[in-house]
C-alpha positions as CSV (number, residue, x, y, z in Angstrom):
1,X,-54.4,25.8,-104.3
2,X,-55.5,29.4,-105.1
3,X,-57.7,28.1,-107.9
4,X,-59.4,25.7,-105.6
5,X,-59.9,28.4,-103.0
6,X,-61.4,30.7,-105.6
7,X,-63.8,28.0,-106.8
8,X,-64.9,27.3,-103.2
9,X,-65.5,31.1,-102.7
10,X,-67.7,31.1,-105.8
11,X,-69.6,28.1,-104.6
12,X,-70.0,29.7,-101.1
13,X,-71.3,32.9,-102.7
14,X,-73.9,30.8,-104.6
15,X,-75.0,29.0,-101.4
16,X,-75.0,32.3,-99.5
17,X,-77.4,33.7,-102.1
18,X,-79.6,30.6,-102.1
19,X,-79.7,30.5,-98.3
20,X,-80.6,34.1,-98.2
21,X,-83.4,33.6,-100.7
22,X,-84.6,30.6,-98.7
23,X,-84.7,32.6,-95.5
24,X,-86.6,35.4,-97.3
25,X,-89.1,32.9,-98.5
26,X,-89.4,31.5,-95.0
27,X,-90.2,35.0,-93.7
28,X,-92.6,35.7,-96.6
29,X,-94.6,32.6,-96.0
30,X,-95.0,33.5,-92.3
31,X,-95.8,37.1,-93.1
32,X,-98.6,35.9,-95.5
33,X,-100.1,33.6,-92.8
34,X,-99.6,36.0,-89.9
35,X,-103.0,37.8,-90.0
36,X,-104.9,34.5,-89.8
37,X,-102.8,33.3,-87.0
38,X,-103.1,36.6,-85.1
39,X,-106.9,36.2,-85.3
40,X,-107.1,32.6,-84.2
41,X,-104.0,31.7,-82.1
42,X,-101.9,34.6,-80.9
43,X,-99.1,32.5,-79.3
44,X,-98.4,31.1,-82.8
45,X,-98.6,34.6,-84.3
46,X,-95.8,35.6,-81.8
47,X,-93.8,32.6,-82.9
48,X,-94.3,33.7,-86.5
49,X,-93.0,37.1,-85.7
50,X,-90.0,35.5,-84.1
51,X,-89.3,33.5,-87.2
52,X,-89.7,36.6,-89.4
53,X,-87.3,38.7,-87.3
54,X,-84.8,35.9,-86.8
55,X,-84.8,35.2,-90.6
56,X,-84.2,38.9,-91.3
57,X,-81.3,39.0,-88.9
58,X,-79.7,35.9,-90.5
59,X,-80.2,37.4,-93.9
60,X,-78.3,40.5,-92.8
61,X,-75.5,38.4,-91.3
62,X,-75.1,36.4,-94.5
63,X,-75.2,39.4,-96.7
64,X,-72.4,40.9,-94.6
65,X,-70.2,37.9,-95.4
66,X,-71.5,35.5,-92.7
67,X,-69.7,32.9,-90.8
68,X,-69.9,29.1,-91.1
69,X,-72.1,29.0,-88.0
70,X,-74.6,31.3,-89.6
71,X,-75.4,28.6,-92.1
72,X,-75.9,26.1,-89.3
73,X,-78.2,28.6,-87.5
74,X,-80.2,29.1,-90.8
75,X,-80.5,25.3,-91.1
76,X,-81.6,25.1,-87.5
77,X,-84.2,27.8,-87.9
78,X,-85.6,26.1,-91.0
79,X,-85.6,22.7,-89.3
80,X,-87.4,24.1,-86.2
81,X,-90.1,25.7,-88.5
82,X,-90.4,22.4,-90.4
83,X,-90.8,20.5,-87.1
84,X,-93.5,22.9,-85.9
85,X,-95.3,22.5,-89.3
86,X,-95.2,18.7,-89.0
87,X,-96.5,18.8,-85.4
88,X,-99.3,21.2,-86.4
89,X,-100.4,19.0,-89.3
90,X,-100.2,15.7,-87.3
91,X,-101.2,16.1,-83.7
92,X,-102.0,19.8,-83.6
93,X,-101.1,22.5,-81.2
94,X,-103.1,23.9,-78.3
95,X,-105.9,26.0,-79.7
96,X,-104.9,25.2,-83.3
97,X,-106.4,21.9,-84.3
98,X,-107.9,23.0,-87.6
99,X,-104.8,22.2,-89.6
100,X,-104.5,18.5,-88.7
101,X,-104.2,16.6,-91.9
102,X,-104.2,19.7,-94.1
103,X,-101.0,18.9,-96.0
104,X,-102.0,20.1,-99.4
105,X,-103.0,23.7,-98.8
106,X,-101.0,25.8,-101.3
107,X,-99.2,27.9,-98.6
108,X,-98.4,24.7,-96.7
109,X,-96.8,23.2,-99.8
110,X,-94.8,26.4,-100.4
111,X,-93.7,26.4,-96.7
112,X,-92.5,22.8,-97.0
113,X,-90.6,23.5,-100.1
114,X,-88.9,26.7,-98.7
115,X,-88.0,25.0,-95.5
116,X,-86.4,21.9,-97.1
117,X,-84.7,24.1,-99.7
118,X,-83.2,26.4,-97.0
119,X,-82.0,23.5,-94.9
120,X,-80.2,21.9,-97.9
121,X,-78.6,25.2,-99.0
122,X,-77.5,26.2,-95.5
123,X,-75.9,22.8,-94.8
124,X,-74.1,22.9,-98.1
125,X,-73.0,26.5,-97.3
126,X,-71.7,25.4,-93.9
127,X,-69.8,22.5,-95.5
128,X,-68.1,24.8,-98.1
129,X,-67.3,27.4,-95.5
130,X,-65.6,24.8,-93.3
131,X,-63.6,23.6,-96.3
132,X,-62.5,27.2,-97.0
133,X,-61.3,27.5,-93.4
134,X,-59.5,24.2,-93.6
135,X,-57.4,25.2,-96.7
136,X,-56.6,28.7,-95.4
């Protein structure tokens, strides 16, 4: 049982690292796009700032060891950003209709990759963390 527990701890450390990298990527994408959003649609810029700060807080929690729920929160943040991205590219947002249909902008593709990557890693991290609790 100890060997299985140690293996799970190793897997969880890998998922923690990957989720942290994903959250850092999520923040970085929004930092890169922030000046443009600030100039054109300030309410979205404030949303970006919220995403950046929240991702930073989650990174800190995960680096301090984290809890299974931190992985779910990371997945939720990434899913919320992904949902906002899809809305922005399909029907648009008030005062921000220029990006409708603009799916292949390089930063947009990077954003999609980072969001999906982070969701997957965070869900796997949650699953492993729950298994560790169950065998404790």
